[in-house]
C-alpha positions, 0 to 999 in steps of 0.5 A: 285088289285092283282098287288097292293097286291103283291107289298105291300107284297114285300114292307113288305118283304123288310122292314123285310129285313131292320130290320133284317139287322139292328139287325144283325149288332147290334149283330155282333158288340157285338159278343165276347165282353163279358168276359162271355162265356155264353153271347158270346154264346148267342150272337153268336146264335142270330147272326146266327138266324138273318142270317137264318131269312134273308135268309128265307125272301130273299127266300120269296121275290124271290118267289114273284118277277115277273119272267118277265125276267132273270135279277132282276127288278130295284125295287128289285135291289134298295131295296137290295142296301138299305138293303146292300145285 
């Protein structure tokens, strides 16, 4: 059961990465588009926050990935390709 639980946690983290990637793309497109400097500053902060969140989720995912070999597993590689990392 532990392997199923770990697999579920990895799937959850991959889903979080996908959501963060979509949000980051949305805010990246909006950066600098407003005539208001305050709005642009807020958008820049949101964009950077999403980048930091992606790194943290990626780190958590790496910690849960089995250390069976030196290369990444096919499961992880396919999930990262879907997310675009």
